[in-house]
C-alpha positions, 0 to 999 in steps of 0.5 A, spaced: 492 072 540 500 070 538 505 073 534 504 076 528 497 072 526 492 079 525 488 081 529 482 086 530 478 089 537 473 095 538 473 094 546 472 101 548 465 102 546 463 094 546 458 093 551 453 088 548 447 092 546 452 094 540 457 088 540 452 086 534 454 093 530 461 092 531 461 087 528 458 088 523 462 094 522 469 089 522 465 084 518 464 091 512 471 092 513 474 085 513 470 083 506 473 089 503 480 088 507 480 081 503 478 083 496 484 088 496 487 081 498 489 084 506 489 077 510 484 079 515 481 076 521 473 072 521 472 075 528 473 082 533 478 079 539 475 080 545 477 079 552 484 080 554 490 085 556 488 090 552 496 094 554 497 087 550 492 087 543 495 094 542 502 092 543 501 086 538 504 086 531 500 083 528 495 088 530 491 090 523 485 094 527 482 097 533 481 103 538 485 106 543 484 112 547 488 118 548 491 118 554 496 111 553 496 112 546 501 120 547 503 116 553 505 109 551 503 108 544 506 112 539 511 108 537 508 102 537 502 104 533 499 108 528 493 113 527 487 110 521 483 116 523 479 119 528 472 117 529 465 122 528 461 121 533 453 124 533 452 125 541 452 131 544 458 133 546 462 130 540 465 135 535 467 133 528 473 128 531 474 132 538 469 129 544 469 133 552 467 129 559 461 130 562 462 132 569 456 128 574 452 128 581 447 124 583 440 127 580 439 128 588 444 131 591 444 138 592 450 141 590 450 145 583 458 147 583 464 143 582 466 148 588 461 145 593 464 138 591 471 140 595 471 133 599 467 128 597 469 122 592 471 121 585 469 115 581 475 114 575 474 108 570 481 109 570 488 113 572 490 112 563 483 115 561 484 122 558 476 122 558 475 119 566 481 121 568 484 127 564 479 131 563 476 130 569 483 133 572 483 140 567 476 140 569 477 141 577 485 144 576 481 150 576 475 150 583 482 145 586 486 152 588 492 147 588 491 143 594 488 137 595 480 136 592 477 130 593 477 126 599 478 120 595 479 118 588 475 110 587 477 107 580 471 103 578 475 100 571 469 102 567 465 109 565 459 105 566 461 103 573 463 110 575 455 112 572 453 106 577 457 109 583 455 117 582 448 114 581 447 110 587 452 114 592 457 110 593 461 116 589 460 123 588 463 125 581 465 123 575 467 124 568 464 120 564 466 122 556 460 124 551 458 118 546 459 113 552 454 118 556 450 118 550 450 110 548 448 109 555 442 115 555 440 110 549 440 103 553 439 106 560 435 111 560 433 110 568 441 111 570 441 117 566 436 120 569 440 119 576 445 123 574 445 131 572 451 134 569 455 138 574 459 141 568 463 140 561 470 138 561 475 141 554 474 138 548 480 133 547 481 129 541 478 122 540 478 116 541 483 114 535 482 108 531 490 104 531 493 099 527 500 096 528 506 101 526 510 095 523 505 094 517 506 096 511 503 102 509 500 099 503 497 095 509 495 101 514 492 104 507 488 098 505 485 099 512 484 106 512 480 105 506 476 099 507 473 103 514 472 110 510 468 105 505 464 101 512 463 109 513 459 111 506 457 105 506 449 105 505 448 098 508 451 099 514 446 105 516 443 101 522 449 099 525 453 106 524 447 108 527 446 104 533 454 106 534 452 113 533 458 113 528 457 118 523 465 118 518 472 119 520 476 123 520 485 123 519 487 126 524 495 126 527 500 125 532 501 133 533 493 133 534 494 128 539 499 133 543 493 137 546 491 132 550 499 132 554 497 140 554 491 138 558 495 135 562 500 140 563 495 146 563 493 142 570 500 141 573 501 148 571 495 150 575 498 146 582 494 139 580 498 134 578 494 129 581 487 127 580 485 127 588 
C-alpha cells in the first residue's frame, strides 16, 4: 500500500474461518467496479497499521469502528454504507455489546464485579470500550470500578481472557460473539452474558474522502449489488451479512453521545 494506489481491506471481521468469505465478497465488488471502469485491487490488503490504512488516499473500500470514525476519521473518509447483520444483538444497522463473565463465576450482576479485572480489545473501540464504559457507568457511582483494565488487542482475545480467568468481565460486540459461537462454540460455552450495552451504530464501510463522487457512487453500487447477489448467499451467510443501510455522519453522533453520557455520570474513563 503506497501513495494513491487503490487499496481495499476488510479488517474488522477477518478471522481465518471467514477470510475466504471476505475474499468472495470483495471479488464480486471488484468485478462490478471493473465493469464500471473503476480501478480496483484484485485482492484485499491484510496486515499493517489500521490507522494508516484508513487514512490512505487510495482507500477504495474498508470497514472501520464507529469510535475512531467519529474521533479521528471524519475528515479523511466518506461513509459508503453500514452493514446489517443477522446475529442476536444486531438491529438493522445498529448493534450492541454483550458484557460477559466466566460461566462458572458465581457473580450474577454488574455491581458484584466492583474491584474486578476488565478486558478490552482496545481503548479506541466503540464496542469493547465505549459501550462497556456506558454499561458500567450507572453502577460505578462516580468512582473507579475496576481494579485493572487489560487491553488484549482483539475481542477474541478478550473472550479467551475471561474464559481462562485472566479477566473477569469483557464487552464483546454482537457480531464477534455470533461468529465465535459458530466456529468456536466451546469458547462461548465457557462464558455467560451478564448485561447488554445500549445500541450504537454499526461498523461502517468507508472510502477515502478525496475520491471523486462518481467513484464513491460506483463503490456503493457495487456493494449493494454484491449484497443482493443470490450467487453470494454462502459467503454472505458465513459473514452474517443480510444487507446494508445508508447512514450519515449525524447518525454516528450517537457514539459521542454515549461517551458524554458516561462522562456526565462521573465515569469518564473505563477503570
